[in-house]
N, C-alpha and C positions, 0 to 999 in steps of 0.2 A: 726829662728823658728817662725812659724806663730801661733798666738794665737787666739782661737775662743772666741768671746764675744757674750753673749746672748743679744737679742734685745727686748724681750717681755716675756709674760707668757709661761706656759707649753703648748705644742701643737706639731703638726707634721710640717714637712718642708712645707713652703708656706702658713702657717696659722698665721703668725705673732707671733710665739712662740720662745722658746729657740733655735730652729733649724734654724731660719732665721738669718744667720750670717752676719757680716759686709762684704762689698766687699773685696775680696782677702783672706778671711779666709776659711779654709777647715772644713767641717763637720766631726765629729768623726765617724758617722755612715752614710752610704749611704742611700738615700731616699728609695731605693728598700727594704732595711731591714725592714722598718716599714710597708710597704705595703704587704710583703710576710709572715711576722711572725705573728702567731696566739698565743695569750696569753693562757696559760694553765688555765683551769677552776678549776681543783682539784689537790690535792697533788699527787694523783695516776697518773695523766697525766704528772706531773713533773718527777716522779720517773720512769715511763714507757711511754716514749713519743710515741712509736709505737703501743701502745695498741689499739688505735682506728682502725687502719688498720687490726688488728687481730680479731676484734669483728665479731662474726658470725651473718650474716644478717638475718638468719632464727629465731633468738632469739633477737628481737629488745629491749625487756625490761629486758634483762639479767643484773644482778648486775655486777659492775665493777670487772674485774679480773676473772669472771666465764667463764669457757670453757666447751665445749662438752666433752672433754677428762676428765676433773675433775668429771663431772656428771657420766660418764661411770665408772670411778674408784670407786666413792662412791657407785654406784649401784652394782658393782661387789663385793665390801666389804660386802654389805647387801644381797648378793645372788640373784641379779636380772640381767637379760639380757634385756636391754632397747630396746623396739620396738616402732612403730609409736604412739601407744596410750600413752605410757610413755612420749614420747617427747611432745605430745599434752598437757598432764597434766602439764609438766614443763612450757610450754609456757603460759598456763592458769594461773598457780600460779604466774609466773613472771609478767604477765599483771595485775593481781589483786593487787599485791604488789606495782606496779608502779603507780596505781591510788588510793591507800588507804594509808594514813599516818600511822595509827595504826590499822592494820587488826584485826578484831574480829574473833575468831576461829569459832563461830557459823555461822556468815555471810559468811565466806570463805567456810565452809562446805556446806552451802546451795547453794552458787554460783557454786561450783564444781558439785553438784547434778544436778543443772539446765543445766549447760554446757554439761554434759555427759548424759543427760536424754535419748537420743535415743539409747545409748549403754547399758543402764541399770542403769544409775545414780551412786549414791554413792556406791551402792552394787557392781557394776562392778569395780569401782575404788579400793575397798577393795580387790577384787580378783587380780588385777594387782599390787597393792601396799599393801601387807599384813601388813606392818608396819604402815599403816594409810595413806590415801591420803594426809592429811594435814602435818602430822609430817614427814613421810618418803619422801613425795613429795617435801617438802621444803628443806630437807637436800640435795636431788639430784639437786634441782633447784638453790642451793647456797643461800638460803634465811634462815633467822632466823625464826624458827617456832613460831607462836603466843603463848602467854601464855595460858596454859590449853590444848594445843594440844596433849600433852603426859604427863600423870601423872602415872609413874611406880608404885607408892605406891598403886594405886587402880587397876593397871593392865589394864588401859584404854588407848586406842590409837585413835586418830582422823584422 
């Protein structure tokens, strides 16, 4: 039996670390393993290793685990048929949430109004998303609606 003995600190093969073994010893892992393997960044990547390849390129800011099929299912449950403007709203919401740590409902409302100004602004968004462009839009986009976007006790929807 050949026994591997470490010769230095932690590192990769060829860098004077544990993987540089005494002559005649065999490494437990081949060098290619370290160069080809990417470490998972999140627990979701560990649990679902092929998720990155399934991510829709047309939604670059989509939350992890969100799919177009999920959005269509939620919209169907809320009585909506998603069209191009709905998808553009979803992209806008996902982009906004990707760049803001704690979204403010008023700022988000104003940002949507500005983004869709040529189509009629927030008034148009209320026509295509009657449950509120922020509240209903966030549910479809797979995002947590910001506080104050829907307060059923007052009958308000944003």
